C-alpha positions as CSV (number, residue, x, y, z in Angstrom):
1,X,-66.3,30.1,49.2
2,X,-67.7,27.7,51.8
3,X,-67.4,24.0,50.8
4,X,-70.2,22.0,52.3
5,X,-69.2,18.7,54.0
6,X,-72.6,17.2,55.0
7,X,-74.2,14.6,52.8
8,X,-77.6,16.3,52.4
9,X,-76.0,19.8,52.0
10,X,-73.8,18.5,49.2
11,X,-76.8,16.9,47.4
12,X,-78.9,20.0,47.6
13,X,-76.2,22.4,46.6
14,X,-74.6,20.5,43.7
15,X,-74.2,23.2,41.0
16,X,-75.6,22.9,37.5
17,X,-73.1,22.1,34.8
18,X,-74.3,25.3,33.0
19,X,-76.1,28.3,34.4
20,X,-79.9,28.1,33.9
21,X,-81.4,30.9,31.8
22,X,-84.1,31.5,34.4
23,X,-82.0,30.8,37.5
24,X,-84.2,27.9,38.5
25,X,-83.4,26.3,41.9
26,X,-84.1,22.8,40.5
27,X,-82.8,21.6,37.2
28,X,-85.7,21.9,34.7
29,X,-87.0,18.8,33.0
30,X,-85.6,18.6,29.4
31,X,-88.2,16.2,28.0
32,X,-87.1,16.7,24.4
33,X,-85.3,14.1,22.3
34,X,-82.8,16.2,20.3
35,X,-80.8,19.5,20.6
36,X,-80.0,22.2,18.1
37,X,-76.5,23.1,17.0
38,X,-75.1,26.4,15.8
39,X,-73.2,24.9,12.9
40,X,-72.4,21.6,11.1
41,X,-68.9,21.8,12.5
42,X,-70.2,22.0,16.1
43,X,-72.5,19.1,15.4
44,X,-69.6,17.0,14.1
45,X,-67.5,17.8,17.2
46,X,-70.4,16.8,19.5
47,X,-70.8,13.4,17.8
48,X,-67.1,12.8,18.0
49,X,-67.2,13.4,21.8
50,X,-64.9,16.4,21.4
51,X,-67.5,19.0,22.5
52,X,-69.3,18.6,25.9
53,X,-72.8,19.3,24.7
54,X,-76.0,17.3,24.4
55,X,-77.0,15.9,21.1
56,X,-79.7,13.3,21.7
57,X,-81.4,12.3,25.0
58,X,-80.7,8.6,24.6
59,X,-77.0,9.5,24.9
60,X,-77.1,12.4,27.4
61,X,-79.6,14.9,28.7
62,X,-79.3,18.0,30.9
63,X,-81.8,16.7,33.6
64,X,-80.2,13.3,33.7
65,X,-76.7,14.9,33.8
66,X,-77.6,16.9,36.8
67,X,-78.8,13.7,38.6
68,X,-75.5,12.1,37.7
69,X,-73.5,15.1,39.0
70,X,-75.3,14.9,42.3
71,X,-74.4,11.2,42.7
72,X,-70.8,12.0,41.7
73,X,-70.7,14.8,44.3
74,X,-71.8,12.5,47.2
75,X,-69.8,9.4,46.3
76,X,-66.5,10.9,45.1
77,X,-66.8,8.8,42.0
78,X,-64.8,9.4,38.8
79,X,-67.8,8.8,36.6
80,X,-71.5,8.1,37.1
81,X,-74.0,6.8,34.5
82,X,-77.8,6.9,35.1
83,X,-79.9,4.1,33.5
84,X,-83.5,3.0,33.2
85,X,-83.4,0.5,36.0
86,X,-81.2,-1.3,38.5
87,X,-81.2,-4.4,36.2
88,X,-80.0,-2.2,33.4
89,X,-77.1,-1.1,35.6
90,X,-76.2,-4.7,36.3
91,X,-76.5,-5.9,32.7
92,X,-74.6,-2.9,31.2
93,X,-71.8,-3.4,33.7
94,X,-71.4,-7.1,33.0
95,X,-71.6,-6.7,29.2
96,X,-68.8,-4.1,29.7
97,X,-66.5,-6.5,31.4
98,X,-67.4,-10.0,30.1
99,X,-67.3,-11.7,26.7
100,X,-67.7,-15.2,25.4
101,X,-65.4,-17.6,27.2
102,X,-65.0,-15.5,30.3
103,X,-66.5,-16.0,33.7
104,X,-68.0,-14.1,36.7
105,X,-67.7,-15.1,40.3
106,X,-70.9,-14.5,42.4
107,X,-72.9,-15.8,45.3
108,X,-76.2,-17.7,44.8
109,X,-77.6,-15.3,47.4
110,X,-78.8,-12.7,45.0
111,X,-82.0,-10.9,44.2
112,X,-84.2,-13.2,42.0
113,X,-83.9,-11.4,38.7
114,X,-80.1,-10.8,39.2
115,X,-79.7,-14.5,39.9
116,X,-81.5,-15.4,36.7
117,X,-79.4,-12.9,34.7
118,X,-76.2,-14.6,35.9
119,X,-77.5,-18.2,35.9
120,X,-79.3,-18.1,32.5
121,X,-79.3,-14.9,30.5
122,X,-75.5,-14.4,30.1
123,X,-75.0,-18.1,29.6
124,X,-76.6,-17.7,26.2
125,X,-73.8,-15.2,25.4
126,X,-71.1,-17.8,26.3
127,X,-70.4,-16.2,29.7
128,X,-70.1,-18.5,32.7
129,X,-71.1,-17.7,36.3
130,X,-69.3,-19.5,39.0
131,X,-71.5,-19.4,42.1
132,X,-69.7,-19.8,45.4
133,X,-69.8,-18.8,49.0
134,X,-68.3,-15.2,49.0
135,X,-67.9,-15.4,52.8
136,X,-65.4,-18.2,52.3
137,X,-62.1,-16.7,51.0
138,X,-60.6,-20.0,50.1
139,X,-63.6,-21.0,48.0
140,X,-63.4,-17.6,46.2
141,X,-59.7,-18.1,45.4
142,X,-60.4,-21.6,44.1
143,X,-63.0,-20.4,41.6
144,X,-60.9,-17.5,40.1
145,X,-58.8,-18.3,37.0
146,X,-57.3,-16.5,34.1
147,X,-60.7,-16.1,32.4
148,X,-62.4,-14.5,35.5
149,X,-63.3,-10.9,34.6
150,X,-65.2,-9.7,37.8
151,X,-66.5,-10.7,41.2
152,X,-70.0,-9.6,41.8
153,X,-71.5,-9.1,45.3
154,X,-74.5,-7.6,47.0
155,X,-73.5,-5.6,50.1
156,X,-76.6,-7.0,51.9
157,X,-78.2,-9.9,50.0
158,X,-81.9,-9.7,49.2
159,X,-83.7,-11.5,50.8
160,X,-81.1,-13.7,52.6
161,X,-79.5,-10.6,54.4
162,X,-76.0,-12.1,54.1
163,X,-73.2,-9.7,54.6
164,X,-69.7,-10.3,53.1
165,X,-66.5,-8.9,54.6
166,X,-65.8,-6.5,51.7
167,X,-62.3,-5.5,52.8
168,X,-61.2,-9.1,52.9
169,X,-63.0,-10.0,49.6
170,X,-61.6,-6.9,47.8
171,X,-58.0,-7.8,48.8
172,X,-58.4,-11.3,47.3
173,X,-60.0,-9.9,44.1
174,X,-57.4,-7.2,43.6
175,X,-54.5,-9.5,44.2
176,X,-55.8,-11.4,41.2
177,X,-56.1,-8.2,39.1
178,X,-59.9,-8.4,38.9
179,X,-62.4,-5.6,39.5
180,X,-64.9,-5.9,42.4
181,X,-68.5,-5.0,41.4
182,X,-71.1,-4.5,44.1
183,X,-74.8,-3.9,44.1
184,X,-75.2,-1.5,47.0
185,X,-78.9,-0.9,46.7
186,X,-79.7,-1.9,50.3
187,X,-76.8,0.3,51.7
188,X,-77.2,3.7,50.1
189,X,-74.3,6.2,49.9
190,X,-75.4,8.1,53.0
191,X,-74.4,5.1,55.1
192,X,-71.9,3.2,53.0
193,X,-68.7,4.5,51.3
194,X,-68.1,1.9,48.6
195,X,-64.7,3.2,47.5
196,X,-63.4,2.9,51.1
197,X,-64.1,-0.8,51.1
198,X,-62.4,-1.6,47.8
199,X,-65.4,-1.6,45.4
200,X,-64.4,-0.6,41.9
201,X,-67.8,-0.4,40.2
202,X,-71.0,0.1,42.2
203,X,-74.4,-0.6,40.8
204,X,-77.5,0.8,42.4
205,X,-81.2,0.4,41.8
206,X,-82.1,4.1,42.3
207,X,-85.8,3.0,42.2
208,X,-85.4,2.2,45.9
209,X,-84.5,4.7,48.5
210,X,-83.0,7.3,46.1
211,X,-86.3,7.8,44.2
212,X,-88.1,9.2,47.2
213,X,-90.8,6.8,47.8
214,X,-91.1,4.5,44.8
215,X,-91.9,7.3,42.4
216,X,-89.9,6.1,39.4
217,X,-87.6,3.3,38.1
218,X,-83.9,3.9,37.6
219,X,-80.4,2.6,38.0
220,X,-76.8,3.8,38.4
221,X,-73.4,2.7,37.5
222,X,-70.8,4.4,39.7
223,X,-67.2,4.1,38.6
224,X,-64.6,5.0,41.2
225,X,-61.6,4.9,38.8
226,X,-59.7,2.7,41.1
227,X,-59.2,-0.4,38.9
228,X,-56.2,-0.5,36.5
229,X,-58.0,-1.4,33.3
230,X,-54.7,-2.4,31.6
231,X,-55.2,-5.6,33.6
232,X,-58.5,-6.2,31.7
233,X,-58.1,-8.1,28.4
234,X,-61.2,-6.4,27.1
235,X,-60.3,-2.9,28.1
236,X,-56.5,-3.0,28.0
237,X,-56.3,-1.3,24.5
238,X,-58.5,1.6,25.7
239,X,-56.5,1.9,29.0
240,X,-53.5,2.8,26.9
241,X,-55.4,5.9,25.6
242,X,-57.7,6.7,28.5
243,X,-56.2,5.3,31.7
244,X,-58.8,5.2,34.5
245,X,-61.4,6.6,32.1
246,X,-61.3,3.4,29.9
247,X,-64.4,1.8,31.5
248,X,-66.4,5.0,31.2
249,X,-65.3,5.7,27.6
250,X,-66.5,2.3,26.3
251,X,-69.6,2.4,28.4
252,X,-70.8,5.8,27.2
253,X,-69.5,5.6,23.6
254,X,-70.7,2.0,22.9
255,X,-72.4,-0.3,25.4
256,X,-74.8,2.1,27.2
257,X,-75.5,4.0,23.9
258,X,-76.2,0.8,21.9
259,X,-78.3,-1.1,24.5
260,X,-80.5,2.1,24.9
261,X,-81.3,1.7,28.6
262,X,-81.3,5.5,29.2
263,X,-83.0,7.1,32.2
264,X,-85.9,9.4,31.3
265,X,-85.6,13.1,32.1
266,X,-88.8,13.0,34.2
267,X,-87.5,10.0,36.2
268,X,-84.2,11.8,36.7
269,X,-86.0,14.9,38.0
270,X,-88.0,12.8,40.5
271,X,-84.9,10.9,41.7
272,X,-83.0,14.2,42.1
273,X,-85.7,15.4,44.4
274,X,-85.7,12.1,46.2
275,X,-82.0,12.2,46.7
276,X,-82.4,15.5,48.7
277,X,-84.4,13.7,51.4
278,X,-82.6,10.4,51.3
279,X,-80.7,10.7,54.5
280,X,-83.8,11.8,56.5
281,X,-86.0,9.0,55.1
282,X,-83.4,6.2,55.3
283,X,-82.5,6.9,58.9
284,X,-86.2,6.9,59.9
285,X,-86.8,3.6,58.0
286,X,-83.7,2.0,59.4
287,X,-84.6,3.0,63.0
288,X,-88.1,1.5,62.4
289,X,-86.4,-1.7,61.1
290,X,-84.2,-2.1,64.2
291,X,-87.1,-1.6,66.6
292,X,-89.5,-3.9,64.7
293,X,-86.8,-6.6,64.6
294,X,-86.7,-6.6,68.4
295,X,-90.5,-6.4,68.6
296,X,-91.1,-9.4,66.3
297,X,-88.6,-11.5,68.2
298,X,-90.7,-11.1,71.3
299,X,-93.8,-12.6,69.6
300,X,-94.2,-16.4,70.2
301,X,-95.9,-17.1,66.8
302,X,-92.8,-15.7,65.0
303,X,-90.4,-18.5,64.6
304,X,-87.3,-16.5,63.5
305,X,-86.2,-13.0,62.7
306,X,-83.3,-12.2,60.4
307,X,-81.8,-8.7,60.5
308,X,-78.1,-8.0,60.4
309,X,-78.4,-5.1,62.8
310,X,-79.5,-7.2,65.8
311,X,-77.1,-8.8,68.3
312,X,-78.1,-12.3,67.5
313,X,-77.2,-12.1,63.8
314,X,-73.9,-13.7,62.6
315,X,-73.4,-10.7,60.5
316,X,-73.9,-8.1,63.2
317,X,-70.3,-7.1,63.8
318,X,-69.3,-6.9,60.1
319,X,-72.5,-4.9,59.4
320,X,-71.7,-2.5,62.1
321,X,-68.2,-2.0,60.7
322,X,-69.3,-1.5,57.1
323,X,-72.6,0.3,57.5
324,X,-72.5,1.8,61.0
325,X,-75.8,2.1,62.9
326,X,-78.0,1.6,59.8
327,X,-77.5,-1.9,58.2
328,X,-80.4,-1.6,55.9
329,X,-84.1,-1.1,56.4
330,X,-85.3,-4.6,55.6
331,X,-85.8,-7.7,57.6
332,X,-87.2,-11.2,57.2
333,X,-89.2,-13.3,59.6
334,X,-90.8,-16.7,59.6
335,X,-94.0,-18.4,60.6
336,X,-94.6,-22.1,60.9
337,X,-96.1,-22.6,57.5
338,X,-96.7,-21.0,54.1
339,X,-100.4,-20.9,54.9
340,X,-99.8,-19.0,58.1
341,X,-97.7,-16.5,56.1
342,X,-100.5,-15.9,53.7
343,X,-103.1,-15.5,56.4
344,X,-100.9,-13.0,58.2
345,X,-100.4,-10.9,55.1
346,X,-104.1,-10.9,54.4
347,X,-104.8,-9.7,58.0
348,X,-102.7,-6.6,57.6
349,X,-104.4,-3.2,57.2
350,X,-101.7,-0.6,57.1
351,X,-98.7,-2.5,55.7
352,X,-99.0,-2.9,52.0
353,X,-98.7,-6.2,50.1
354,X,-96.4,-5.1,47.4
355,X,-93.0,-5.7,45.8
356,X,-90.2,-3.1,45.8
357,X,-88.1,-2.1,48.9
358,X,-87.4,1.2,50.6
359,X,-90.6,2.9,49.6
360,X,-91.9,5.5,52.1
361,X,-94.6,2.9,52.9
362,X,-93.8,-0.3,54.7
363,X,-94.1,-3.2,52.2
364,X,-94.4,-7.0,52.7
365,X,-94.2,-10.0,50.4
366,X,-93.7,-13.7,50.4
367,X,-90.5,-14.2,48.3
368,X,-91.0,-17.8,47.5
369,X,-94.4,-17.3,45.8
370,X,-93.5,-14.0,44.1
371,X,-89.9,-13.1,43.2
372,X,-88.9,-16.8,43.2
373,X,-92.2,-18.3,41.9
374,X,-90.6,-19.6,38.7
375,X,-87.9,-21.5,40.7
376,X,-88.6,-25.1,41.7
377,X,-88.5,-26.1,45.4
378,X,-85.0,-27.5,45.2
379,X,-83.6,-24.3,43.7
380,X,-85.4,-22.1,46.2
381,X,-83.9,-24.2,49.0
382,X,-80.4,-23.9,47.6
383,X,-80.9,-20.1,47.5
384,X,-82.2,-20.1,51.1
385,X,-85.6,-18.8,50.2
386,X,-88.0,-20.9,52.3
387,X,-91.8,-21.2,52.1
388,X,-92.1,-19.8,55.6
389,X,-90.2,-16.6,55.0
390,X,-91.7,-13.1,54.8
391,X,-89.8,-10.0,53.7
392,X,-90.6,-6.7,55.4
393,X,-89.2,-3.5,53.9
394,X,-89.7,-0.7,56.4
395,X,-91.0,2.7,55.5
396,X,-91.2,6.0,57.4
397,X,-94.5,5.6,59.2
398,X,-94.8,6.1,63.0
399,X,-93.5,3.0,64.7
400,X,-96.4,2.5,67.0
401,X,-98.8,2.3,64.1
402,X,-96.7,-0.4,62.5
403,X,-96.5,-2.3,65.7
404,X,-100.3,-2.1,66.1
405,X,-100.9,-3.4,62.5
406,X,-98.5,-6.3,63.1
407,X,-100.1,-7.1,66.4
408,X,-103.6,-7.2,65.2
409,X,-102.7,-9.3,62.1
410,X,-100.9,-11.9,64.4
411,X,-103.7,-12.0,66.9
412,X,-106.1,-13.0,64.1
413,X,-104.1,-16.1,63.3
414,X,-105.7,-19.4,64.4
């Protein structure tokens, strides 16, 4: 039997875990909560995890399972868990690894809610976050101690667009017997092989490019089975029984189940459909991003353009090595003042003023007054989120229409 090699082909032709009664080409939406059993004995085995069937949709569901299988097929992961949001993927992963008295290493250059989670939320549970420059190997080494349980990194930070040398970072982390956890939302699996760069656990906001145009909220935890969990104080007892499956066993049997952040079957269905066109959409959006970065640089009123795919970026070479020709589909650019940013946004006709990234539509926002609005000026400056920065997430529109909208909006500025 022919074994497909291409990314999109593998997504589309991932087989169902069980044959569908009506031979549907798409996994049907199982919107029910519970599932019937043939006997009390069968029900007991299912709840013990000794029978691979579905019992309750908070724990597992056929539609969600099919989505997870597709992600597993294209990533080569050992295990995949789909959740209700990207933040659910982050929080479930950290609660899996950390406990009171332990610490996480991370950069301050993080998406706003992720930063607050690390800086504030987990602190209430006795977990420390040590923020440091992940591009500085010596600083990373200096912050790791015997209570460090993970290093967390965004492959391209949002909105600073910083890119860490992942091979170098993973070598340091693994020498210390610590797992590397990466949020790869801005570098989807069609352009980035997380396992190849030493990432042990990948978290993804599937809300973004996977969903197929901002249709639904979701998240993913992708476990590559590469970390030796006997080196984890928390998971070492389970590693004796389950080896590389220790993380997944505790996640599915306890943390994920008890926190209740399950993906809905309907969202799983939408995201499975979105996954089928991911490569086509992302390449179009990424090409738009590269062209608009050059276009914006040529405009006098634009004071700076930040995009890791352009020659002038300090992260251009490392981006090319890690992500190939498509280092994301998002850029930032600056005007002289906050007021000019707002006036420009208000002048736009086609580009939407909205949060989210990697929608089919091109979206713009002012990070300092939205995602980071609860942060004081000093904190925003330390996070490198300036009042003059705009974030542009490119969609799949025709490039000349986007250029026309940007041009007319800039021409209206005083």
